[in-house]
C-alpha positions in Angstrom: -2.1 -25.8 -1.7 -2.5 -24.1 1.7 -6.0 -23.5 2.9 -6.4 -20.2 4.6 -7.7 -20.5 8.1 -6.0 -18.1 10.4 -5.3 -14.7 8.6 -3.8 -11.7 10.2 -3.2 -8.6 8.1 -1.0 -5.8 9.4 -2.2 -2.4 7.9 -2.0 1.4 7.8 -5.0 3.5 7.3 -3.5 5.5 4.4 -2.1 2.5 2.5 -4.0 1.7 -0.8 -2.5 -1.8 -0.9 -3.8 -2.5 2.5 -7.3 -1.5 1.4 -7.0 -3.7 -1.9 -6.0 -6.6 0.2 -9.0 -6.2 2.7 -11.4 -5.7 -0.3 -10.0 -8.9 -1.9 -10.3 -10.9 1.2 -13.8 -9.4 1.9 -14.8 -10.3 -1.6 -14.0 -13.8 -1.0 -15.8 -13.9 2.4 -12.6 -14.6 4.1 -12.5 -13.8 7.9 -9.2 -12.1 9.0 -7.9 -10.2 12.0 -6.7 -6.7 11.0 -3.8 -5.3 13.1 -3.6 -1.4 12.6 0.0 -0.3 12.7 -0.9 3.4 12.5 0.0 4.4 16.1 3.6 2.9 15.9 4.4 2.3 12.1 8.2 2.2 12.5 8.2 -0.1 15.4 5.8 -2.5 13.7 8.1 -2.5 10.5 11.1 -3.4 12.6 9.3 -6.1 14.6 7.8 -7.8 11.4 11.1 -7.6 9.6 12.8 -9.4 12.4 10.1 -11.9 13.2 9.7 -13.1 9.7 13.3 -12.6 8.7 12.5 -10.4 5.8 15.4 -9.3 3.5 14.2 -5.7 3.5 12.3 -3.5 5.9 8.6 -4.6 6.0 6.2 -2.8 3.8 2.4 -2.8 4.4 0.2 -4.7 4.3 1.9 -7.7 5.7 -0.3 -10.8 5.4 0.2 -13.8 7.7 -1.7 -17.1 6.9 -1.5 -19.9 9.5 1.6 -18.3 11.0 3.4 -17.9 7.7 4.2 -14.6 6.2 3.1 -14.6 2.6 4.0 -10.9 1.9 1.9 -8.1 0.8 -1.2 -7.6 -1.5 0.6 -8.5 -4.8 1.9 -11.7 -3.1 -1.6 -12.6 -2.0 -3.0 -12.2 -5.4 0.0 -14.2 -7.1 -0.4 -17.1 -4.6 -4.1 -17.1 -5.0 -3.9 -17.0 -8.8 -1.4 -19.9 -8.9 -3.6 -22.0 -6.5 -1.0 -21.9 -3.6 -3.7 -20.4 -1.3 -7.4 -21.3 -1.3 -10.3 -19.9 0.7 
């Protein structure tokens, strides 16, 4: 089980899954750093895809815990539900 300590979340203002991820984290009193990708969305997609060696172009949100990309909102919920992430 990975205890979440350093969390970054890459978001877009209009993204409903970004909002859901932030609501989930806020609901668990988890501190995180939000990085808005609004001003340069395509460049952030490419950089995240390359940095984390993603099989497809990055979607939003992208959630990074302790330097490891865990994916998006659904991945966060799945990993939390299986006990792979704790807060």
